[in-house]
Structures are given as structure tokens and as C-alpha cells.
Steps between C-alpha positions, in 0.01 A plus 500: 500500500697180541695631799183474706503124481731218593470198275585192701537273199356218708134488402497122507194307600546504875181302549711200405706574811209443738508123559350499848179661375429190295393313813282775642134425548286772348265656752157642431562809712498822304817700548431855619628772268765748607386848594565748221834681523322835497256399775779380729708807422201716593498330841876506560596854395281685756640293787860579402617173344867516405483241221260441212235227470721334237798482734285371788354228278845412370639473853219269608534290185873467561451378855244242391716386208783447746281268709418736786153486654371761742223514755261796471675707767842419355394617156359821646832573671695425181270709278471799731875505553564476126260788434637694799152557641428625849242325717280602789522341844236247399703389198291675235671715236495873557267694268361174357129581501277197559818285500459464123874501432585254775219266395615502138861433601385203708296360209792540264696222670232237444429611143863486393565161660188354341595635159852360522363158593228505235531234230357743243793740550272784608791683663537855366725795575338795676571779250317812376217436256578447132396849394736668748805678363759250384776671697296470822439131435870446428600667826244288687638182341849596616363565850325162494827324417682693772237396753512138382876476543474658844231256606667195348831588661339533844278191465744262661646351182843380604796694365649169394197407289595383153255630241440322175561693179143624462479630858845661480402668174173621652673665795770651282249641255281648772804678640555656156132591455502697827638797306268460199346848536804695614610801298269433207275726303141411428453263210147382433573343162355164412841337513571633847158386620555150366845489659352593836230234473762235416724597790214517752386153390855370531517635856167339586611159375842540659331549836291186445816307413663611825187412695491153349859423592531687831155616612319182596549409865560144610159486665328621183681244285405223743134608505482507121671161472251356752206641306640357179544160662144508632373590154699213347374257764140607442539454126660158531226383738227567247359173365581432138219577266315190388480479128182350360 
């Protein structure tokens, strides 16, 4: 059913819009994978989380793409407030046995930031698994976009910021995709499935585009530039090979 999907018409190669990544130095550190949507949902539902794992991940991604960085305690406050979770006097989440939920939420921050900064574009949306009902995945994608816009808007990006065409399109399209699953009947046809895959990939690359243009902090850019300069200096100091 075509009404389930919003075609942005902008499936251009957004990788071409990521110029700053060209100077990144590839690290050998393996990027930790996201927890599965279902596993995180299993932790959040019993403790009374107001929002879904997709919306939480979207909110965090939006903040990072807007250039905000948070200390561990700051992220806990943001996440627990966003999920509307109650805490005990010692700061632990009520009904969170073995602190499994709180630990996973804390890890999520570092995983998402590392994925966004990864030169291999390992960043992925936290959505239900591929064999989940298409309608459920569509609703989760809309929730992810809603969370992203909320996080990006509260990240500290100035209201006077002028976005280039790609970033403006990305934000506009995400706002439209928020309602992707509203008022639709189930449609698990091959066409609908392919449409969903295309739109989810567009959202993923749109987030990377926004991170490239607005997510890197000044300190991070300076550190990368220094590493690049050191690498260039080391290469230029190598003696020329002697040809025999």
C-alpha cells in the first residue's frame, strides 16, 4: 500500500556530501554493535519507559549530530528524563534488576558516537529486526525520526544556523517521515518492503550528512587535523628509497 510510505525523491548519493570524512584517519578499534531493538525493548518496557528504543536512539543521534557532547551523568539525566523513568535515592532506576537497563543506556552513548565518527559508516538506525512486521518497523522509523528532530533541536544548534541544501532537505524529509506509519493498513508486499528499505537507508545517510556538517566539535576537528599533520610529517621524513 503506497500510502504507508513517503517517497522523498532525494535518494542522491549523500556520501558525496561528506567532505570532512576524507581527512579522517582510520582507526583499528572495532566499533561495538548496537544492542538489538528487541533486547533493549525487553529492558525498557518492564521499568516503565515512555518512549521506544528507536526514539531514544534517534534522540541521542540527533544530539550528537548537532554537536552536543555529554558526560556520563549528563547523558543519564537526559535519557532517564526522555524515557520518563523514576529513580531510587541512589540514582538507580526503579525496577531495573541488576541495573541492566541503566548499564545498556550508558553504553548506548559511546556506541552511537563511535559509529557516527567511524570512517566505514558503521552507523545504523536502531529498529526492529528485518523479519518483524513491516507496519511495526515503519512506526519505529517514524519514532526514530521524531526522536532525532527532538535531539537535534535541543543540541545547541543556533536558531540562526544556515543549512546547506542537503542538510535542509534531510531535516525536512525526516519531519515528513515522522508520520510514515500513521493510519496505514498492513502491507507486506515486496514493493512496500523495498520502499521501506530505501527510506530507512535514506534516513541513515541523512543523519550522517548532518553529523558531517554540524556534528564534529571544534576540539575533534583540531585533533583529527593534528593527527593528519603528524601522519604527513612522518611520511615526508621517511628517507627516499635507494634504487639499485
